[in-house]
Biopython code that builds the backbone (N, CA, C, O; Angstrom):
import numpy as np
from Bio.PDB.StructureBuilder import StructureBuilder

atoms = [
    (1, "MET", "N", (38.359, 21.975, -168.322)),
    (1, "MET", "CA", (38.889, 20.654, -168.615)),
    (1, "MET", "C", (38.721, 19.731, -167.411)),
    (1, "MET", "O", (38.417, 18.548, -167.566)),
    (2, "LYS", "N", (38.919, 20.276, -166.216)),
    (2, "LYS", "CA", (38.787, 19.436, -165.024)),
    (2, "LYS", "C", (37.359, 18.920, -164.893)),
    (2, "LYS", "O", (37.151, 17.772, -164.501)),
    (3, "ASN", "N", (36.373, 19.754, -165.215)),
    (3, "ASN", "CA", (34.967, 19.336, -165.152)),
    (3, "ASN", "C", (34.634, 18.277, -166.203)),
    (3, "ASN", "O", (33.627, 17.580, -166.079)),
    (4, "GLN", "N", (35.462, 18.151, -167.224)),
    (4, "GLN", "CA", (35.256, 17.142, -168.264)),
    (4, "GLN", "C", (36.032, 15.859, -167.973)),
    (4, "GLN", "O", (36.096, 14.970, -168.821)),
    (5, "GLY", "N", (36.612, 15.759, -166.795)),
    (5, "GLY", "CA", (37.289, 14.523, -166.402)),
    (5, "GLY", "C", (38.800, 14.562, -166.463)),
    (5, "GLY", "O", (39.453, 13.589, -166.085)),
    (6, "TYR", "N", (39.373, 15.657, -166.927)),
    (6, "TYR", "CA", (40.832, 15.755, -167.006)),
    (6, "TYR", "C", (41.352, 16.123, -165.622)),
    (6, "TYR", "O", (41.507, 17.296, -165.283)),
    (7, "ASP", "N", (41.614, 15.089, -164.839)),
    (7, "ASP", "CA", (41.898, 15.253, -163.419)),
    (7, "ASP", "C", (43.385, 15.341, -163.092)),
    (7, "ASP", "O", (43.742, 15.505, -161.925)),
    (8, "TYR", "N", (44.251, 15.237, -164.078)),
    (8, "TYR", "CA", (45.689, 15.218, -163.828)),
    (8, "TYR", "C", (46.386, 16.195, -164.771)),
    (8, "TYR", "O", (46.207, 16.135, -165.987)),
    (9, "LEU", "N", (47.176, 17.087, -164.201)),
    (9, "LEU", "CA", (47.968, 18.021, -164.995)),
    (9, "LEU", "C", (49.348, 17.413, -165.201)),
    (9, "LEU", "O", (50.116, 17.278, -164.248)),
    (10, "LYS", "N", (49.667, 17.043, -166.441)),
    (10, "LYS", "CA", (50.956, 16.414, -166.734)),
    (10, "LYS", "C", (52.074, 17.430, -166.883)),
    (10, "LYS", "O", (53.199, 17.188, -166.446)),
    (11, "LYS", "N", (51.774, 18.562, -167.495)),
    (11, "LYS", "CA", (52.834, 19.533, -167.779)),
    (11, "LYS", "C", (52.226, 20.881, -168.125)),
    (11, "LYS", "O", (51.148, 20.968, -168.713)),
    (12, "VAL", "N", (52.940, 21.924, -167.748)),
    (12, "VAL", "CA", (52.665, 23.282, -168.209)),
    (12, "VAL", "C", (54.010, 23.849, -168.624)),
    (12, "VAL", "O", (54.984, 23.759, -167.876)),
    (13, "THR", "N", (54.069, 24.423, -169.795)),
    (13, "THR", "CA", (55.301, 25.040, -170.253)),
    (13, "THR", "C", (54.948, 26.205, -171.152)),
    (13, "THR", "O", (53.774, 26.470, -171.414)),
    (14, "ALA", "N", (55.958, 26.891, -171.618)),
    (14, "ALA", "CA", (55.756, 28.003, -172.544)),
    (14, "ALA", "C", (56.660, 27.800, -173.751)),
    (14, "ALA", "O", (57.689, 27.129, -173.670)),
    (15, "VAL", "N", (56.261, 28.392, -174.869)),
    (15, "VAL", "CA", (57.032, 28.326, -176.108)),
    (15, "VAL", "C", (57.138, 29.753, -176.639)),
    (15, "VAL", "O", (56.142, 30.474, -176.692)),
    (16, "ASP", "N", (58.333, 30.155, -177.029)),
    (16, "ASP", "CA", (58.553, 31.462, -177.626)),
    (16, "ASP", "C", (58.684, 31.272, -179.133)),
    (16, "ASP", "O", (59.645, 30.669, -179.611)),
    (17, "TYR", "N", (57.706, 31.792, -179.879)),
    (17, "TYR", "CA", (57.724, 31.696, -181.338)),
    (17, "TYR", "C", (58.342, 32.936, -181.979)),
    (17, "TYR", "O", (58.377, 33.048, -183.205)),
    (18, "GLY", "N", (58.825, 33.860, -181.165)),
    (18, "GLY", "CA", (59.407, 35.092, -181.684)),
    (18, "GLY", "C", (58.406, 36.228, -181.701)),
    (18, "GLY", "O", (58.643, 37.271, -181.092)),
    (19, "ASP", "N", (57.283, 36.041, -182.393)),
    (19, "ASP", "CA", (56.258, 37.088, -182.464)),
    (19, "ASP", "C", (55.181, 36.924, -181.397)),
    (19, "ASP", "O", (54.352, 37.814, -181.208)),
    (20, "ARG", "N", (55.192, 35.810, -180.712)),
    (20, "ARG", "CA", (54.218, 35.565, -179.644)),
    (20, "ARG", "C", (54.745, 34.477, -178.721)),
    (20, "ARG", "O", (55.633, 33.704, -179.081)),
    (21, "LEU", "N", (54.179, 34.436, -177.528)),
    (21, "LEU", "CA", (54.450, 33.360, -176.581)),
    (21, "LEU", "C", (53.200, 32.503, -176.498)),
    (21, "LEU", "O", (52.088, 32.981, -176.724)),
    (22, "GLU", "N", (53.388, 31.259, -176.179)),
    (22, "GLU", "CA", (52.253, 30.371, -175.976)),
    (22, "GLU", "C", (52.498, 29.542, -174.721)),
    (22, "GLU", "O", (53.565, 28.954, -174.544)),
    (23, "VAL", "N", (51.487, 29.507, -173.852)),
    (23, "VAL", "CA", (51.525, 28.633, -172.687)),
    (23, "VAL", "C", (50.803, 27.355, -173.086)),
    (23, "VAL", "O", (49.695, 27.400, -173.620)),
    (24, "VAL", "N", (51.436, 26.216, -172.825)),
    (24, "VAL", "CA", (50.900, 24.924, -173.230)),
    (24, "VAL", "C", (50.607, 24.095, -171.987)),
    (24, "VAL", "O", (51.478, 23.886, -171.143)),
    (25, "TYR", "N", (49.361, 23.626, -171.890)),
    (25, "TYR", "CA", (48.923, 22.769, -170.793)),
    (25, "TYR", "C", (48.673, 21.374, -171.358)),
    (25, "TYR", "O", (47.999, 21.220, -172.377)),
    (26, "ILE", "N", (49.217, 20.366, -170.693)),
    (26, "ILE", "CA", (48.937, 18.978, -171.065)),
    (26, "ILE", "C", (48.186, 18.359, -169.892)),
    (26, "ILE", "O", (48.725, 18.220, -168.794)),
    (27, "VAL", "N", (46.932, 17.991, -170.143)),
    (27, "VAL", "CA", (46.083, 17.434, -169.085)),
    (27, "VAL", "C", (45.696, 16.009, -169.457)),
    (27, "VAL", "O", (45.658, 15.645, -170.632)),
    (28, "TYR", "N", (45.413, 15.219, -168.443)),
    (28, "TYR", "CA", (45.157, 13.789, -168.645)),
    (28, "TYR", "C", (43.911, 13.368, -167.881)),
    (28, "TYR", "O", (43.710, 13.760, -166.732)),
    (29, "ASP", "N", (43.088, 12.574, -168.525)),
    (29, "ASP", "CA", (41.898, 11.974, -167.917)),
    (29, "ASP", "C", (42.286, 10.551, -167.518)),
    (29, "ASP", "O", (42.394, 9.671, -168.372)),
    (30, "THR", "N", (42.496, 10.329, -166.218)),
    (30, "THR", "CA", (42.990, 9.023, -165.765)),
    (30, "THR", "C", (41.958, 7.913, -165.918)),
    (30, "THR", "O", (42.332, 6.754, -166.099)),
    (31, "ALA", "N", (40.676, 8.237, -165.849)),
    (31, "ALA", "CA", (39.631, 7.214, -165.974)),
    (31, "ALA", "C", (39.519, 6.703, -167.408)),
    (31, "ALA", "O", (39.373, 5.501, -167.630)),
    (32, "ARG", "N", (39.585, 7.594, -168.362)),
    (32, "ARG", "CA", (39.424, 7.211, -169.779)),
    (32, "ARG", "C", (40.762, 7.066, -170.512)),
    (32, "ARG", "O", (40.796, 6.700, -171.687)),
    (33, "ARG", "N", (41.857, 7.354, -169.812)),
    (33, "ARG", "CA", (43.200, 7.264, -170.390)),
    (33, "ARG", "C", (43.321, 8.064, -171.686)),
    (33, "ARG", "O", (43.694, 7.540, -172.736)),
    (34, "ARG", "N", (42.993, 9.347, -171.575)),
    (34, "ARG", "CA", (43.118, 10.222, -172.739)),
    (34, "ARG", "C", (43.798, 11.526, -172.312)),
    (34, "ARG", "O", (43.716, 11.958, -171.162)),
    (35, "GLU", "N", (44.466, 12.122, -173.283)),
    (35, "GLU", "CA", (45.267, 13.312, -173.032)),
    (35, "GLU", "C", (44.834, 14.426, -173.982)),
    (35, "GLU", "O", (44.450, 14.168, -175.123)),
    (36, "GLU", "N", (44.900, 15.650, -173.506)),
    (36, "GLU", "CA", (44.612, 16.818, -174.338)),
    (36, "GLU", "C", (45.725, 17.837, -174.159)),
    (36, "GLU", "O", (46.290, 17.971, -173.073)),
    (37, "VAL", "N", (46.029, 18.541, -175.214)),
    (37, "VAL", "CA", (47.004, 19.624, -175.184)),
    (37, "VAL", "C", (46.253, 20.908, -175.508)),
    (37, "VAL", "O", (45.571, 21.005, -176.529)),
    (38, "VAL", "N", (46.388, 21.894, -174.622)),
    (38, "VAL", "CA", (45.692, 23.167, -174.782)),
    (38, "VAL", "C", (46.730, 24.275, -174.797)),
    (38, "VAL", "O", (47.576, 24.343, -173.906)),
    (39, "GLY", "N", (46.674, 25.142, -175.794)),
    (39, "GLY", "CA", (47.609, 26.256, -175.889)),
    (39, "GLY", "C", (46.897, 27.585, -175.737)),
    (39, "GLY", "O", (45.774, 27.757, -176.211)),
    (40, "VAL", "N", (47.557, 28.528, -175.073)),
    (40, "VAL", "CA", (47.024, 29.878, -174.880)),
    (40, "VAL", "C", (48.071, 30.860, -175.384)),
    (40, "VAL", "O", (49.200, 30.876, -174.895)),
    (41, "ARG", "N", (47.694, 31.685, -176.369)),
    (41, "ARG", "CA", (48.629, 32.662, -176.929)),
    (41, "ARG", "C", (48.728, 33.896, -176.048)),
    (41, "ARG", "O", (47.735, 34.366, -175.493)),
    (42, "LEU", "N", (49.948, 34.412, -175.929)),
    (42, "LEU", "CA", (50.216, 35.613, -175.153)),
    (42, "LEU", "C", (51.016, 36.591, -176.002)),
    (42, "LEU", "O", (51.773, 36.186, -176.884)),
    (43, "GLU", "N", (50.847, 37.865, -175.732)),
    (43, "GLU", "CA", (51.651, 38.880, -176.406)),
    (43, "GLU", "C", (53.033, 38.925, -175.747)),
    (43, "GLU", "O", (53.115, 38.945, -174.519)),
    (44, "PRO", "N", (54.115, 38.943, -176.521)),
    (44, "PRO", "CA", (55.448, 38.890, -175.924)),
    (44, "PRO", "C", (55.844, 40.166, -175.176)),
    (44, "PRO", "O", (56.725, 40.116, -174.318)),
    (45, "GLU", "N", (55.212, 41.311, -175.481)),
    (45, "GLU", "CA", (55.580, 42.565, -174.824)),
    (45, "GLU", "C", (55.161, 42.593, -173.361)),
    (45, "GLU", "O", (55.895, 43.114, -172.521)),
    (46, "SER", "N", (54.003, 42.047, -173.044)),
    (46, "SER", "CA", (53.527, 42.038, -171.650)),
    (46, "SER", "C", (52.774, 40.735, -171.387)),
    (46, "SER", "O", (51.557, 40.744, -171.202)),
    (47, "PRO", "N", (53.503, 39.610, -171.371)),
    (47, "PRO", "CA", (52.830, 38.321, -171.218)),
    (47, "PRO", "C", (52.330, 38.107, -169.792)),
    (47, "PRO", "O", (53.074, 38.257, -168.823)),
    (48, "GLU", "N", (51.063, 37.758, -169.691)),
    (48, "GLU", "CA", (50.497, 37.414, -168.390)),
    (48, "GLU", "C", (49.363, 36.432, -168.577)),
    (48, "GLU", "O", (48.690, 36.409, -169.608)),
    (49, "ILE", "N", (49.169, 35.618, -167.550)),
    (49, "ILE", "CA", (48.125, 34.599, -167.574)),
    (49, "ILE", "C", (47.692, 34.337, -166.133)),
    (49, "ILE", "O", (48.476, 34.516, -165.201)),
    (50, "VAL", "N", (46.468, 33.922, -165.960)),
    (50, "VAL", "CA", (45.934, 33.643, -164.629)),
    (50, "VAL", "C", (46.417, 32.266, -164.168)),
    (50, "VAL", "O", (46.463, 31.323, -164.959)),
    (51, "THR", "N", (46.770, 32.156, -162.908)),
    (51, "THR", "CA", (47.221, 30.884, -162.354)),
    (51, "THR", "C", (46.125, 29.822, -162.450)),
    (51, "THR", "O", (44.935, 30.136, -162.408)),
    (52, "VAL", "N", (46.539, 28.571, -162.579)),
    (52, "VAL", "CA", (45.591, 27.447, -162.545)),
    (52, "VAL", "C", (45.811, 26.603, -161.286)),
    (52, "VAL", "O", (45.326, 25.476, -161.187)),
    (53, "MET", "N", (46.550, 27.169, -160.329)),
    (53, "MET", "CA", (46.828, 26.416, -159.096)),
    (53, "MET", "C", (45.568, 26.091, -158.298)),
    (53, "MET", "O", (45.533, 25.093, -157.579)),
    (54, "ASN", "N", (44.547, 26.913, -158.417)),
    (54, "ASN", "CA", (43.297, 26.609, -157.709)),
    (54, "ASN", "C", (42.563, 25.425, -158.342)),
    (54, "ASN", "O", (41.655, 24.863, -157.729)),
    (55, "ILE", "N", (42.945, 25.045, -159.557)),
    (55, "ILE", "CA", (42.346, 23.899, -160.250)),
    (55, "ILE", "C", (43.275, 22.687, -160.188)),
    (55, "ILE", "O", (42.844, 21.578, -159.873)),
    (56, "TYR", "N", (44.544, 22.909, -160.489)),
    (56, "TYR", "CA", (45.557, 21.856, -160.487)),
    (56, "TYR", "C", (46.725, 22.301, -159.606)),
    (56, "TYR", "O", (47.477, 23.195, -159.993)),
    (57, "LYS", "N", (46.886, 21.709, -158.459)),
    (57, "LYS", "CA", (47.977, 22.070, -157.542)),
    (57, "LYS", "C", (49.352, 21.812, -158.157)),
    (57, "LYS", "O", (50.325, 22.473, -157.793)),
    (58, "ALA", "N", (49.439, 20.868, -159.073)),
    (58, "ALA", "CA", (50.716, 20.537, -159.706)),
    (58, "ALA", "C", (51.274, 21.679, -160.549)),
    (58, "ALA", "O", (52.431, 21.618, -160.963)),
    (59, "ALA", "N", (50.492, 22.708, -160.812)),
    (59, "ALA", "CA", (50.947, 23.831, -161.632)),
    (59, "ALA", "C", (51.964, 24.701, -160.922)),
    (59, "ALA", "O", (52.595, 25.542, -161.562)),
    (60, "ASP", "N", (52.145, 24.530, -159.630)),
    (60, "ASP", "CA", (52.995, 25.413, -158.828)),
    (60, "ASP", "C", (54.386, 25.615, -159.430)),
    (60, "ASP", "O", (54.746, 26.738, -159.782)),
    (61, "TRP", "N", (55.153, 24.569, -159.550)),
    (61, "TRP", "CA", (56.534, 24.697, -160.035)),
    (61, "TRP", "C", (56.580, 25.076, -161.511)),
    (61, "TRP", "O", (57.459, 25.827, -161.934)),
    (62, "TYR", "N", (55.644, 24.564, -162.289)),
    (62, "TYR", "CA", (55.599, 24.921, -163.711)),
    (62, "TYR", "C", (55.379, 26.420, -163.887)),
    (62, "TYR", "O", (56.042, 27.053, -164.708)),
    (63, "GLU", "N", (54.459, 26.986, -163.125)),
    (63, "GLU", "CA", (54.187, 28.417, -163.224)),
    (63, "GLU", "C", (55.377, 29.239, -162.746)),
    (63, "GLU", "O", (55.682, 30.285, -163.318)),
    (64, "ARG", "N", (56.038, 28.777, -161.717)),
    (64, "ARG", "CA", (57.239, 29.475, -161.242)),
    (64, "ARG", "C", (58.317, 29.472, -162.321)),
    (64, "ARG", "O", (58.978, 30.485, -162.549)),
    (65, "GLU", "N", (58.488, 28.340, -162.976)),
    (65, "GLU", "CA", (59.481, 28.246, -164.041)),
    (65, "GLU", "C", (59.134, 29.191, -165.192)),
    (65, "GLU", "O", (60.014, 29.883, -165.703)),
    (66, "MET", "N", (57.874, 29.230, -165.607)),
    (66, "MET", "CA", (57.462, 30.119, -166.697)),
    (66, "MET", "C", (57.697, 31.577, -166.331)),
    (66, "MET", "O", (58.123, 32.374, -167.167)),
    (67, "SER", "N", (57.421, 31.915, -165.101)),
    (67, "SER", "CA", (57.624, 33.283, -164.650)),
    (67, "SER", "C", (59.098, 33.664, -164.682)),
    (67, "SER", "O", (59.459, 34.737, -165.165)),
    (68, "GLU", "N", (59.935, 32.791, -164.171)),
    (68, "GLU", "CA", (61.366, 33.062, -164.073)),
    (68, "GLU", "C", (62.085, 32.974, -165.413)),
    (68, "GLU", "O", (62.911, 33.833, -165.720)),
    (69, "MET", "N", (61.798, 31.979, -166.201)),
    (69, "MET", "CA", (62.552, 31.725, -167.424)),
    (69, "MET", "C", (61.997, 32.425, -168.669)),
    (69, "MET", "O", (62.748, 32.727, -169.596)),
    (70, "PHE", "N", (60.673, 32.684, -168.689)),
    (70, "PHE", "CA", (60.059, 33.331, -169.845)),
    (70, "PHE", "C", (59.577, 34.749, -169.548)),
    (70, "PHE", "O", (59.199, 35.476, -170.466)),
    (71, "GLY", "N", (59.587, 35.152, -168.275)),
    (71, "GLY", "CA", (59.109, 36.482, -167.925)),
    (71, "GLY", "C", (57.603, 36.627, -168.001)),
    (71, "GLY", "O", (57.097, 37.733, -168.195)),
    (72, "ILE", "N", (56.877, 35.528, -167.853)),
    (72, "ILE", "CA", (55.418, 35.572, -167.899)),
    (72, "ILE", "C", (54.900, 35.897, -166.502)),
    (72, "ILE", "O", (55.254, 35.237, -165.525)),
    (73, "ARG", "N", (54.066, 36.912, -166.424)),
    (73, "ARG", "CA", (53.465, 37.285, -165.136)),
    (73, "ARG", "C", (52.285, 36.356, -164.876)),
    (73, "ARG", "O", (51.372, 36.257, -165.696)),
    (74, "ILE", "N", (52.309, 35.681, -163.742)),
    (74, "ILE", "CA", (51.247, 34.748, -163.374)),
    (74, "ILE", "C", (50.321, 35.470, -162.406)),
    (74, "ILE", "O", (50.677, 35.691, -161.249)),
    (75, "LEU", "N", (49.138, 35.839, -162.877)),
    (75, "LEU", "CA", (48.183, 36.583, -162.066)),
    (75, "LEU", "C", (47.561, 35.674, -161.009)),
    (75, "LEU", "O", (47.196, 34.533, -161.295)),
    (76, "GLY", "N", (47.446, 36.189, -159.794)),
    (76, "GLY", "CA", (46.869, 35.411, -158.708)),
    (76, "GLY", "C", (47.885, 34.658, -157.884)),
    (76, "GLY", "O", (47.517, 33.864, -157.017)),
    (77, "ARG", "N", (49.163, 34.894, -158.141)),
    (77, "ARG", "CA", (50.246, 34.248, -157.380)),
    (77, "ARG", "C", (51.059, 35.312, -156.686)),
    (77, "ARG", "O", (51.242, 36.412, -157.207)),
    (78, "LYS", "N", (51.541, 34.980, -155.523)),
    (78, "LYS", "CA", (52.482, 35.870, -154.850)),
    (78, "LYS", "C", (53.881, 35.577, -155.372)),
    (78, "LYS", "O", (54.135, 34.500, -155.912)),
    (79, "ALA", "N", (54.777, 36.526, -155.213)),
    (79, "ALA", "CA", (56.156, 36.342, -155.674)),
    (79, "ALA", "C", (56.841, 35.291, -154.815)),
    (79, "ALA", "O", (56.771, 35.335, -153.587)),
    (80, "ASP", "N", (57.496, 34.358, -155.463)),
    (80, "ASP", "CA", (58.255, 33.307, -154.781)),
    (80, "ASP", "C", (59.736, 33.562, -154.986)),
    (80, "ASP", "O", (60.126, 34.344, -155.853)),
    (81, "ARG", "N", (60.548, 32.910, -154.198)),
    (81, "ARG", "CA", (61.987, 33.000, -154.405)),
    (81, "ARG", "C", (62.331, 32.321, -155.730)),
    (81, "ARG", "O", (61.540, 31.547, -156.267)),
    (82, "LEU", "N", (63.507, 32.617, -156.240)),
    (82, "LEU", "CA", (63.946, 32.037, -157.501)),
    (82, "LEU", "C", (64.108, 30.520, -157.370)),
    (82, "LEU", "O", (64.543, 30.022, -156.332)),
    (83, "LEU", "N", (63.757, 29.798, -158.423)),
    (83, "LEU", "CA", (63.966, 28.350, -158.438)),
    (83, "LEU", "C", (65.457, 28.021, -158.460)),
    (83, "LEU", "O", (65.918, 27.128, -157.749)),
    (84, "LEU", "N", (66.193, 28.746, -159.275)),
    (84, "LEU", "CA", (67.632, 28.546, -159.386)),
    (84, "LEU", "C", (68.310, 29.594, -158.517)),
    (84, "LEU", "O", (68.522, 30.723, -158.959)),
    (85, "GLU", "N", (68.643, 29.238, -157.313)),
    (85, "GLU", "CA", (69.100, 30.205, -156.327)),
    (85, "GLU", "C", (70.417, 30.894, -156.679)),
    (85, "GLU", "O", (70.644, 32.019, -156.235)),
    (86, "LYS", "N", (71.284, 30.266, -157.453)),
    (86, "LYS", "CA", (72.567, 30.893, -157.782)),
    (86, "LYS", "C", (72.480, 31.768, -159.028)),
    (86, "LYS", "O", (73.439, 32.463, -159.365)),
    (87, "TRP", "N", (71.350, 31.740, -159.707)),
    (87, "TRP", "CA", (71.135, 32.592, -160.879)),
    (87, "TRP", "C", (70.764, 33.975, -160.387)),
    (87, "TRP", "O", (70.094, 34.096, -159.361)),
    (88, "ASN", "N", (71.178, 35.028, -161.087)),
    (88, "ASN", "CA", (70.926, 36.384, -160.614)),
    (88, "ASN", "C", (69.501, 36.866, -160.902)),
    (88, "ASN", "O", (69.116, 37.937, -160.433)),
    (89, "GLY", "N", (68.717, 36.108, -161.655)),
    (89, "GLY", "CA", (67.329, 36.474, -161.906)),
    (89, "GLY", "C", (67.149, 37.566, -162.931)),
    (89, "GLY", "O", (66.044, 38.083, -163.090)),
    (90, "LYS", "N", (68.210, 37.930, -163.631)),
    (90, "LYS", "CA", (68.117, 38.991, -164.633)),
    (90, "LYS", "C", (67.893, 38.382, -166.003)),
    (90, "LYS", "O", (68.577, 37.436, -166.392)),
    (91, "GLY", "N", (66.947, 38.919, -166.721)),
    (91, "GLY", "CA", (66.673, 38.443, -168.061)),
    (91, "GLY", "C", (65.724, 37.256, -168.065)),
    (91, "GLY", "O", (65.282, 36.787, -167.017)),
    (92, "THR", "N", (65.427, 36.788, -169.251)),
    (92, "THR", "CA", (64.518, 35.655, -169.430)),
    (92, "THR", "C", (65.196, 34.651, -170.362)),
    (92, "THR", "O", (65.027, 34.731, -171.579)),
    (93, "PRO", "N", (65.958, 33.714, -169.810)),
    (93, "PRO", "CA", (66.837, 32.861, -170.610)),
    (93, "PRO", "C", (66.156, 31.937, -171.614)),
    (93, "PRO", "O", (66.823, 31.471, -172.538)),
    (94, "LEU", "N", (64.880, 31.654, -171.482)),
    (94, "LEU", "CA", (64.235, 30.781, -172.467)),
    (94, "LEU", "C", (63.486, 31.554, -173.550)),
    (94, "LEU", "O", (62.773, 30.959, -174.358)),
    (95, "ARG", "N", (63.644, 32.878, -173.570)),
    (95, "ARG", "CA", (63.076, 33.700, -174.642)),
    (95, "ARG", "C", (64.100, 33.834, -175.759)),
    (95, "ARG", "O", (65.301, 33.888, -175.495)),
    (96, "LYS", "N", (63.644, 33.888, -176.984)),
    (96, "LYS", "CA", (64.555, 34.004, -178.121)),
    (96, "LYS", "C", (65.353, 35.294, -178.090)),
    (96, "LYS", "O", (66.443, 35.363, -178.658)),
    (97, "SER", "N", (64.828, 36.305, -177.439)),
    (97, "SER", "CA", (65.503, 37.596, -177.384)),
    (97, "SER", "C", (66.566, 37.673, -176.294)),
    (97, "SER", "O", (67.146, 38.740, -176.097)),
    (98, "PHE", "N", (66.842, 36.595, -175.586)),
    (98, "PHE", "CA", (67.745, 36.630, -174.444)),
    (98, "PHE", "C", (69.179, 36.995, -174.811)),
    (98, "PHE", "O", (69.833, 37.697, -174.039)),
    (99, "GLY", "N", (69.687, 36.557, -175.938)),
    (99, "GLY", "CA", (71.053, 36.904, -176.336)),
    (99, "GLY", "C", (72.103, 35.968, -175.784)),
    (99, "GLY", "O", (73.082, 36.419, -175.191)),
    (100, "TRP", "N", (71.920, 34.686, -175.965)),
    (100, "TRP", "CA", (72.916, 33.712, -175.502)),
    (100, "TRP", "C", (74.250, 33.984, -176.177)),
    (100, "TRP", "O", (74.297, 34.404, -177.333)),
    (101, "GLY", "N", (75.309, 33.748, -175.465)),
    (101, "GLY", "CA", (76.645, 33.948, -176.001)),
    (101, "GLY", "C", (77.208, 35.313, -175.690)),
    (101, "GLY", "O", (78.402, 35.542, -175.880)),
    (102, "LYS", "N", (76.375, 36.232, -175.216)),
    (102, "LYS", "CA", (76.858, 37.556, -174.831)),
    (102, "LYS", "C", (77.364, 37.472, -173.394)),
    (102, "LYS", "O", (76.917, 36.624, -172.622)),
    (103, "PRO", "N", (78.275, 38.334, -173.049)),
    (103, "PRO", "CA", (78.750, 38.340, -171.648)),
    (103, "PRO", "C", (77.599, 38.600, -170.683)),
    (103, "PRO", "O", (76.697, 39.382, -170.984)),
    (104, "TYR", "N", (77.629, 37.964, -169.555)),
    (104, "TYR", "CA", (76.589, 38.148, -168.556)),
    (104, "TYR", "C", (77.232, 38.335, -167.191)),
    (104, "TYR", "O", (78.402, 38.016, -166.984)),
    (105, "GLU", "N", (76.447, 38.854, -166.280)),
    (105, "GLU", "CA", (76.945, 39.107, -164.945)),
    (105, "GLU", "C", (76.803, 37.842, -164.108)),
    (105, "GLU", "O", (75.737, 37.226, -164.091)),
    (106, "ARG", "N", (77.856, 37.456, -163.423)),
    (106, "ARG", "CA", (77.816, 36.288, -162.540)),
    (106, "ARG", "C", (77.860, 36.756, -161.103)),
    (106, "ARG", "O", (78.548, 37.718, -160.759)),
    (107, "ARG", "N", (77.121, 36.063, -160.284)),
    (107, "ARG", "CA", (77.179, 36.331, -158.853)),
    (107, "ARG", "C", (78.180, 35.395, -158.214)),
    (107, "ARG", "O", (78.378, 34.273, -158.680)),
    (108, "GLY", "N", (78.796, 35.842, -157.174)),
    (108, "GLY", "CA", (79.694, 34.963, -156.435)),
    (108, "GLY", "C", (81.063, 34.878, -157.072)),
    (108, "GLY", "O", (81.387, 35.623, -157.996)),
    (109, "GLY", "N", (81.847, 33.973, -156.571)),
    (109, "GLY", "CA", (83.236, 33.904, -157.023)),
    (109, "GLY", "C", (83.574, 32.663, -157.790)),
    (109, "GLY", "O", (84.648, 32.103, -157.572)),
    (110, "GLY", "N", (82.732, 32.196, -158.669)),
    (110, "GLY", "CA", (83.177, 30.976, -159.293)),
    (110, "GLY", "C", (82.771, 30.757, -160.619)),
    (110, "GLY", "O", (83.118, 29.734, -161.210)),
]
sb = StructureBuilder()
sb.init_structure("model")
sb.init_model(0)
sb.init_chain("A")
sb.init_seg("    ")
for serial, (resi, resn, name, xyz) in enumerate(atoms, 1):
    if name == "N":
        sb.init_residue(resn, " ", resi, " ")
    sb.init_atom(name, np.array(xyz, "f"), 0.0, 1.0, " ", f" {name:<3s}", serial, name[0])
structure = sb.get_structure()
């Protein structure tokens, strides 16, 4: 996409459809003022995808969020600290299987 003029990465996110995960990239061509949405399907049992940071530097935080919140392994990246420092890092809260409303372990005293 970058070779076709899409020089700006607007967003990277993931969607959990229950039976599969999808990583969604929104890229923008600033010269022609056009946008494209590209989706990549992943298996929910062992989701992994190659980093696009070598193409779009803006993918850094988006990929970290997908890794932390959806449990997607980003190949070609080193492990970073958690984005949400007070969260215990257990589970994948943006996956449908997370189990919201169930008791969870809290760190700290508050």
